[in-house]
C-alpha positions as CSV (number, residue, x, y, z in Angstrom):
1,M,-14.1,30.8,-0.3
2,D,-16.0,34.2,0.2
3,K,-13.6,36.6,-1.4
4,S,-15.2,39.5,0.5
5,K,-13.8,38.0,3.7
6,V,-10.2,38.1,2.3
7,E,-8.6,41.4,2.8
8,K,-6.8,43.1,-0.1
9,I,-3.2,42.6,0.7
10,N,-0.5,45.1,1.1
11,I,2.3,45.4,3.7
12,M,0.3,47.7,5.9
13,A,-2.8,45.5,5.7
14,I,-1.1,42.3,7.0
15,K,-2.3,42.1,10.6
16,K,-2.2,39.5,13.3
17,R,-5.4,37.4,13.6
18,K,-6.6,38.4,10.1
19,A,-7.0,36.0,7.2
20,Y,-5.6,36.3,3.7
21,E,-5.4,34.5,0.4
22,L,-1.7,33.9,-0.5
23,E,0.3,32.2,-3.1
24,I,3.3,30.0,-1.9
25,I,6.3,30.9,-4.1
26,D,9.1,29.0,-2.3
27,L,10.2,26.7,0.6
28,A,12.2,28.5,3.3
29,F,14.8,26.8,5.5
30,G,13.0,25.1,8.3
31,G,10.6,23.5,5.7
32,R,7.9,26.2,5.8
33,G,6.2,27.6,2.7
34,L,7.0,31.2,1.8
35,A,4.6,33.8,0.4
36,K,5.6,37.4,-0.4
37,P,2.6,39.7,-0.8
38,D,4.1,43.0,-2.0
39,G,7.5,41.6,-1.2
40,F,6.6,41.0,2.5
41,P,7.7,37.5,3.7
42,V,5.0,35.3,5.3
43,F,5.9,31.8,6.4
44,I,3.3,29.1,6.5
45,D,3.8,25.4,7.5
46,R,2.6,22.5,5.4
47,C,2.6,24.3,2.1
48,V,4.1,23.5,-1.3
49,P,5.4,26.1,-3.8
50,G,2.5,26.8,-6.2
51,D,-0.2,26.3,-3.6
52,V,-2.8,29.1,-3.3
53,V,-3.9,29.0,0.4
54,F,-6.2,30.8,2.9
55,V,-4.0,31.7,5.9
56,K,-4.6,33.3,9.3
57,I,-1.7,35.4,10.5
58,T,-0.5,34.2,13.9
59,K,2.6,36.4,14.4
60,K,3.5,39.8,12.8
61,K,6.9,41.5,13.0
62,K,8.3,44.5,11.3
63,S,9.9,42.6,8.4
64,W,8.1,39.2,8.3
65,A,5.0,37.3,9.6
66,E,3.9,33.7,10.3
67,G,0.6,32.2,9.3
68,K,-1.5,29.1,10.0
69,L,-2.9,27.2,7.0
70,I,-6.7,27.2,7.1
71,K,-7.4,25.8,3.7
72,I,-5.7,25.0,0.4
73,L,-7.7,26.9,-2.3
74,K,-5.7,25.6,-5.2
75,E,-3.2,22.8,-5.0
76,S,0.2,23.1,-6.5
77,P,1.1,20.8,-9.5
78,L,4.2,19.9,-7.3
79,R,2.0,18.5,-4.6
80,K,2.0,14.7,-4.2
81,E,-0.3,12.3,-2.3
82,A,1.5,11.4,1.0
83,K,2.0,7.8,1.9
84,C,1.4,8.5,5.6
85,L,-2.0,9.0,7.0
86,Y,-0.8,11.4,9.7
87,C,1.8,13.6,7.8
88,N,-0.5,16.7,7.8
89,F,-0.8,16.5,11.6
90,C,2.2,15.1,13.4
91,G,5.5,16.9,13.7
92,G,7.5,14.4,11.6
93,C,7.5,14.0,7.8
94,K,6.1,17.3,6.6
95,W,7.6,17.0,3.2
96,Q,6.0,13.8,2.1
97,Q,3.8,15.8,-0.3
98,I,6.8,16.8,-2.3
99,G,8.6,14.4,-4.7
100,Y,11.9,13.1,-3.3
101,D,14.0,14.5,-6.1
102,L,12.5,18.0,-5.4
103,Q,13.2,17.5,-1.7
104,L,16.9,17.0,-2.5
105,E,17.0,20.1,-4.6
106,Y,15.6,22.2,-1.8
107,K,18.0,20.7,0.7
108,K,21.0,21.5,-1.4
109,R,19.7,25.0,-1.9
110,H,19.2,25.5,1.8
111,V,22.8,24.6,2.4
112,Q,24.0,26.9,-0.3
113,E,21.9,29.8,0.9
114,S,23.0,29.3,4.5
115,I,26.7,29.3,3.5
116,E,26.3,32.5,1.4
117,H,23.8,34.5,3.6
118,I,24.7,33.4,7.1
119,G,28.4,32.6,6.6
120,G,29.1,35.3,4.0
121,L,31.1,32.7,2.1
122,K,31.0,33.0,-1.7
123,N,31.7,30.5,-4.5
124,I,31.8,27.5,-2.2
125,L,31.1,24.3,-4.1
126,V,28.1,22.6,-2.6
127,K,27.7,19.2,-4.3
128,D,24.4,17.4,-5.2
129,V,22.8,15.7,-2.2
130,I,23.6,12.0,-1.7
131,P,20.2,10.5,-1.4
132,S,18.9,8.1,1.2
133,D,18.0,4.6,0.1
134,P,15.4,3.6,1.2
135,I,13.2,6.7,1.7
136,F,10.7,4.8,3.9
137,E,11.3,2.4,6.8
138,Y,14.7,4.0,7.2
139,R,14.7,5.1,10.9
140,N,16.4,2.7,13.4
141,K,15.0,4.5,16.4
142,M,11.5,5.8,17.2
143,E,10.1,7.1,20.4
144,F,6.3,7.1,21.0
145,S,4.7,9.0,23.9
146,C,1.7,7.8,25.9
147,S,-1.2,10.1,26.7
148,S,-4.3,9.7,28.8
149,K,-6.2,11.8,26.3
150,R,-5.3,11.5,22.6
151,W,-5.5,14.0,19.9
152,L,-8.5,13.4,17.6
153,L,-8.0,13.7,13.8
154,P,-10.5,15.8,11.8
155,W,-12.4,12.7,10.6
156,E,-12.7,11.3,14.1
157,L,-14.2,14.4,15.8
158,D,-17.8,13.5,15.0
159,D,-17.5,9.7,15.3
160,Q,-19.2,8.7,18.5
161,E,-17.6,5.3,18.4
162,I,-14.1,6.7,18.6
163,K,-12.7,6.4,22.1
164,K,-11.2,9.6,23.2
165,G,-9.0,8.3,26.0
166,F,-5.6,6.6,25.8
167,G,-3.3,7.1,22.9
168,I,0.3,6.2,22.0
169,G,2.1,7.9,19.2
170,L,3.6,11.2,18.2
171,H,2.8,14.8,19.3
172,V,1.0,17.4,17.3
173,P,3.4,20.4,17.1
174,G,2.6,22.8,19.9
175,I,0.4,20.3,21.8
176,F,2.6,18.9,24.5
177,D,0.1,16.8,26.5
178,K,-1.8,15.0,23.7
179,V,-0.6,12.6,21.0
180,I,-1.9,11.2,17.7
181,D,-2.7,7.5,18.2
182,I,-0.3,6.2,15.5
183,K,-1.2,2.9,13.9
184,Q,1.3,3.0,11.0
185,C,4.5,5.0,11.0
186,E,6.0,4.8,7.5
187,I,9.6,5.7,8.3
188,M,10.0,2.9,10.8
189,P,10.5,-0.7,9.7
190,N,7.1,-2.4,9.6
191,L,7.7,-4.9,12.4
192,G,8.0,-1.9,14.7
193,N,4.3,-1.0,13.9
194,Q,3.3,-4.5,14.9
195,I,5.2,-4.2,18.2
196,L,3.6,-0.8,18.8
197,E,0.1,-2.2,18.3
198,D,0.8,-5.0,20.8
199,V,2.0,-2.6,23.3
200,R,-1.0,-0.4,22.8
201,T,-3.3,-3.4,23.3
202,F,-1.5,-4.4,26.5
203,I,-1.5,-0.9,28.0
204,K,-5.3,-0.6,27.4
205,K,-5.9,-3.9,29.2
206,S,-3.6,-3.1,32.1
207,D,-5.9,-0.6,33.7
208,L,-2.9,1.6,34.6
209,P,-3.2,5.1,33.3
210,A,-0.8,6.9,31.0
211,Y,1.3,9.6,32.6
212,H,-0.3,13.1,32.4
213,L,2.0,15.9,31.7
214,R,-0.2,18.4,33.5
215,S,-1.2,16.5,36.6
216,H,2.1,14.5,36.7
217,E,0.2,11.4,37.6
218,G,0.0,8.1,35.8
219,F,2.3,5.1,34.9
220,W,3.0,4.6,31.2
221,R,5.3,7.3,29.7
222,F,7.1,6.3,26.5
223,L,7.8,3.4,24.2
224,M,11.2,3.5,22.5
225,L,12.0,1.1,19.7
226,R,15.5,0.5,18.2
227,H,16.3,-1.6,15.2
228,S,19.6,-3.1,14.0
229,V,19.7,-3.1,10.2
230,A,22.7,-5.4,10.0
231,F,21.3,-8.1,12.3
232,D,17.6,-7.4,11.9
233,T,17.1,-7.4,15.7
234,W,15.1,-5.1,18.0
235,M,15.3,-3.4,21.3
236,V,12.1,-2.4,23.2
237,N,12.5,0.2,25.9
238,I,9.4,0.6,28.1
239,V,9.6,3.9,30.0
240,T,7.4,4.2,33.1
241,Q,6.9,6.7,35.9
242,E,7.6,4.2,38.7
243,K,8.7,0.6,39.3
244,K,6.0,-2.0,38.8
245,I,8.1,-5.0,37.8
246,D,5.3,-7.5,37.5
247,V,3.4,-5.4,35.0
248,V,6.3,-4.6,32.7
249,Q,7.6,-8.2,33.0
250,D,4.2,-9.5,31.7
251,L,4.4,-7.1,28.7
252,A,8.0,-8.2,28.0
253,A,6.9,-11.9,28.1
254,V,4.1,-11.1,25.5
255,L,6.6,-9.4,23.2
256,S,9.5,-11.8,23.5
257,Q,7.3,-14.8,22.9
258,K,5.7,-13.4,19.8
259,Y,8.8,-11.7,18.2
260,P,12.1,-13.7,18.2
261,Q,13.7,-10.7,16.5
262,I,13.5,-8.8,19.9
263,K,16.8,-9.4,21.6
264,S,16.5,-6.7,24.3
265,I,13.7,-5.5,26.4
266,V,14.4,-2.9,29.2
267,N,12.3,-0.8,31.6
268,N,13.6,2.7,32.1
269,I,12.0,4.4,35.1
270,I,11.9,8.2,35.2
271,D,10.2,10.5,37.7
272,S,11.1,13.9,36.2
273,K,8.2,16.2,35.3
274,S,9.6,17.0,31.9
275,G,8.7,15.0,28.7
276,V,12.2,13.8,28.3
277,A,13.0,10.1,28.4
278,T,16.1,10.0,30.7
279,D,16.2,7.3,33.2
280,I,16.9,7.1,37.0
281,E,16.9,3.3,36.9
282,E,17.1,0.7,34.1
283,I,15.9,-2.9,34.5
284,T,16.6,-5.6,31.9
285,L,13.5,-7.7,31.3
286,H,14.6,-9.8,28.4
287,G,17.9,-10.6,26.7
288,E,20.7,-8.1,27.0
289,N,20.5,-4.4,27.8
290,Y,21.8,-3.5,24.3
291,I,21.7,-4.6,20.7
292,K,24.5,-4.6,18.1
293,E,24.7,-2.8,14.8
294,K,27.3,-2.7,12.1
295,L,28.8,0.3,10.2
296,G,31.0,-1.1,7.4
297,K,33.0,-3.9,9.0
298,F,32.7,-2.5,12.6
299,I,30.3,-3.6,15.2
300,F,28.7,-1.2,17.7
301,K,26.9,-1.7,21.0
302,I,23.7,0.4,21.2
303,S,22.1,0.7,24.6
304,A,18.7,2.2,25.4
305,N,20.0,5.8,25.8
306,S,23.0,5.7,23.4
307,F,23.2,8.2,20.6
308,F,23.5,6.5,17.3
309,Q,22.7,8.0,13.8
310,T,19.0,7.2,13.1
311,N,19.6,6.2,9.4
312,T,22.1,3.4,9.4
313,R,22.6,3.1,5.6
314,S,23.0,6.8,5.1
315,C,25.4,6.9,8.1
316,E,27.7,4.6,6.2
317,K,27.6,7.0,3.2
318,L,28.3,9.9,5.6
319,Y,31.3,8.2,7.2
320,S,32.6,7.2,3.8
321,K,32.7,10.8,2.8
322,V,34.5,11.7,6.0
323,S,37.1,9.0,5.1
324,E,37.4,10.5,1.6
325,Y,37.9,14.0,2.8
326,A,40.3,12.9,5.6
327,A,42.4,11.1,2.9
328,L,44.5,9.3,5.6
329,T,47.6,7.3,4.8
330,G,48.1,5.5,8.1
331,K,50.6,7.9,9.4
332,E,48.4,10.7,10.7
333,M,47.3,11.7,14.2
334,V,43.5,12.3,14.1
335,M,41.4,14.1,16.7
336,D,37.6,13.9,16.8
337,L,35.8,16.5,18.7
338,Y,32.3,15.6,20.0
339,S,33.2,11.9,19.5
340,G,30.0,10.4,21.1
341,T,30.1,6.6,21.3
342,G,33.2,6.5,19.1
343,T,31.7,5.7,15.7
344,I,33.9,8.0,13.6
345,P,37.1,7.3,15.5
346,I,36.5,3.5,15.1
347,W,35.6,4.0,11.4
348,L,38.9,5.8,10.8
349,S,41.0,3.6,13.1
350,D,42.5,1.4,10.4
351,Q,43.3,4.4,8.3
352,A,45.3,6.5,10.9
353,K,48.2,6.1,13.2
354,M,46.2,7.3,16.2
355,V,42.7,8.7,16.8
356,N,41.8,10.7,19.9
357,G,38.2,11.5,20.8
358,I,36.8,14.1,23.2
359,E,33.2,13.8,24.5
360,I,31.5,15.5,27.5
361,V,28.8,12.8,28.1
362,Q,30.2,10.1,30.4
363,S,28.0,7.3,29.3
364,A,29.0,7.9,25.7
365,V,32.7,7.7,26.6
366,V,32.0,4.4,28.4
367,D,30.2,3.1,25.3
368,A,33.1,4.3,23.0
369,K,35.7,2.4,25.1
370,F,33.5,-0.7,25.0
371,N,33.1,-0.4,21.2
372,T,36.9,-0.2,20.7
373,R,37.3,-3.4,22.8
374,L,34.5,-5.0,20.8
375,N,36.3,-4.3,17.5
376,K,39.8,-5.2,19.0
377,I,41.1,-1.7,18.2
378,E,44.1,-0.4,20.1
379,N,44.8,3.0,18.4
380,C,41.7,4.9,19.7
381,E,41.8,6.9,23.0
382,F,38.8,8.8,24.4
383,F,38.9,11.8,26.8
384,E,35.9,12.8,28.9
385,G,35.2,16.4,29.5
386,D,34.3,19.8,27.9
387,I,36.3,20.3,24.7
388,K,37.4,23.8,25.6
389,D,38.9,22.4,28.8
390,V,40.3,19.1,27.5
391,L,41.8,20.4,24.2
392,P,44.5,22.7,25.8
393,R,45.7,19.8,27.9
394,L,46.4,17.5,24.9
395,K,50.0,18.2,23.8
396,S,50.1,16.3,20.5
397,K,48.9,18.4,17.6
398,P,46.6,16.5,15.2
399,D,47.2,16.3,11.5
400,V,43.5,16.0,10.8
401,M,40.6,17.1,13.0
402,I,37.1,15.8,12.7
403,I,34.4,18.1,14.1
404,D,30.9,16.8,14.5
405,P,29.0,19.1,16.9
406,P,25.4,19.1,18.0
407,R,22.8,21.3,16.2
408,V,23.9,24.4,18.1
409,G,27.4,24.1,16.5
410,M,30.7,24.9,18.2
411,H,31.2,27.1,21.2
412,K,33.3,30.2,20.4
413,D,35.9,29.0,23.0
414,V,36.2,25.7,21.1
415,V,36.6,27.6,17.8
416,R,39.4,29.6,19.4
417,Q,41.2,26.5,20.6
418,V,40.9,24.9,17.1
419,L,42.4,28.0,15.5
420,L,45.3,27.9,18.1
421,M,45.9,24.2,17.5
422,G,45.9,24.7,13.7
423,P,45.6,21.2,12.2
424,E,46.4,21.0,8.5
425,K,43.0,19.7,7.6
426,I,39.5,19.8,9.2
427,V,36.5,17.6,8.2
428,Y,33.4,19.3,9.6
429,V,30.2,17.2,9.9
430,S,27.0,19.2,10.4
431,C,23.3,18.5,11.0
432,N,22.4,22.2,10.8
433,P,23.3,24.4,7.7
434,A,22.8,27.6,9.7
435,T,25.4,26.7,12.4
436,L,27.7,25.1,9.8
437,A,27.8,28.5,8.0
438,R,28.4,30.4,11.2
439,D,31.3,28.1,12.3
440,L,32.9,28.1,8.8
441,E,32.9,31.8,8.8
442,M,34.7,31.8,12.2
443,L,37.3,29.4,10.9
444,T,37.8,31.4,7.7
445,P,40.8,33.5,8.9
446,K,43.0,30.3,8.9
447,Y,41.0,27.8,6.8
448,E,39.6,27.7,3.3
449,T,36.4,25.8,2.8
450,C,37.1,23.6,-0.3
451,E,33.7,21.9,-0.8
452,I,30.6,20.7,1.0
453,Q,28.8,17.4,0.5
454,P,25.2,17.2,1.7
455,I,23.9,13.8,2.6
456,D,20.2,13.0,3.2
457,M,19.7,11.2,6.5
458,F,16.0,12.3,7.0
459,P,13.8,11.9,3.9
460,H,10.5,13.8,4.0
461,T,11.9,16.4,6.4
462,Y,13.8,19.6,5.9
463,H,16.8,18.3,7.9
464,I,20.1,17.7,6.1
465,E,23.6,16.5,7.1
466,S,26.6,18.0,5.4
467,V,30.4,17.2,5.4
468,A,32.7,20.1,4.7
469,L,36.4,19.9,3.8
470,L,38.6,22.7,5.2
471,L,42.3,23.1,4.4
472,K,44.7,25.4,6.3
473,R,45.6,28.5,4.4
């Protein structure tokens, strides 16, 4: 690197669109590398502490900046060779180049720092992260996008034999209309890669174009694969722009004949212009319109658009920790906010007198009720609606409350209702340390946070689940 092209760094010199040589000293929450020239924070993706990098500044604010990695000048001794061919390009497993033990250390620290700096809570015990096992082939759901013009990787740019048309795979961050043509995803069970390859081959031969997110024309949109760990069965969801039953039925026949493990093939038809796979019609092409999974001794129905934790084995560890913190004796009334398809209420059903769940998504409530019948459970009841509206109508006060909100955390009105209801114990399940910290702070006037247990559901990413135990003051 020509050092004359690299500006001498001080706070005033850091300017947008200029390039600098920086040393990465830490990993910030969100997974980005952190450099601090003269104490001024600069965040750069895909870096490891100890890297010396050449960076172009893409955003400059008064107290921080963001940069784009141009070149690694000196590799950190912490940097490992990634298993995945695509990890430097797709938006998924950005931390594969860090050893797994070190990943867990950073995840724990990010929870601690969020609790202290965002929540303002001091001296809260954050335990060591419970690891995932395995750390590859752990995801039970993957969604691959189709594109009429795929993203070329650096080593493909000058290869004249590389076809630059159709691709099926994962998006490059910030590039919404192109995908990397994924041949091997390391976090999905390997049979899924074989199914993906057969779908790719069929689509190429079909002469029907992939849907284009700019022109809004085309047929093939997404391929969603789901895997049941307990039963080793698969669901294939073929998402298309319109109904062409003969075409998708032919694809279903190819897959079902080759893979006896596939127990469900469905065609979801969507006509929205967004890149979100929500259906207007669902057609069952093979088998049932769902597969079954087990958590502990309980069986759950998983349909094409059901929410289900994407790491089944770590989910069992998560729910075991919820049980431990709830410490039920069989006499308690339990209430689960954001109850989804009923997994936590059903998990706790044989430990409590009664479990009530509240969920705003109608299809999730339908699935929750189905799952209680499937497991012959009679002490779980589910209420559909917005929590802040439903909670005041429920007269019975719970002894224990489970709160498992989405990434955005709890609405302030829900926090107010929880404080008014005042259960003796709260077990809070979080997928976002920042909103966990904010919500715990709002609950602090009436509740003491005793301890927090992080659990890794997403190896090679910065994401981390946590379970917090709160007791009424």
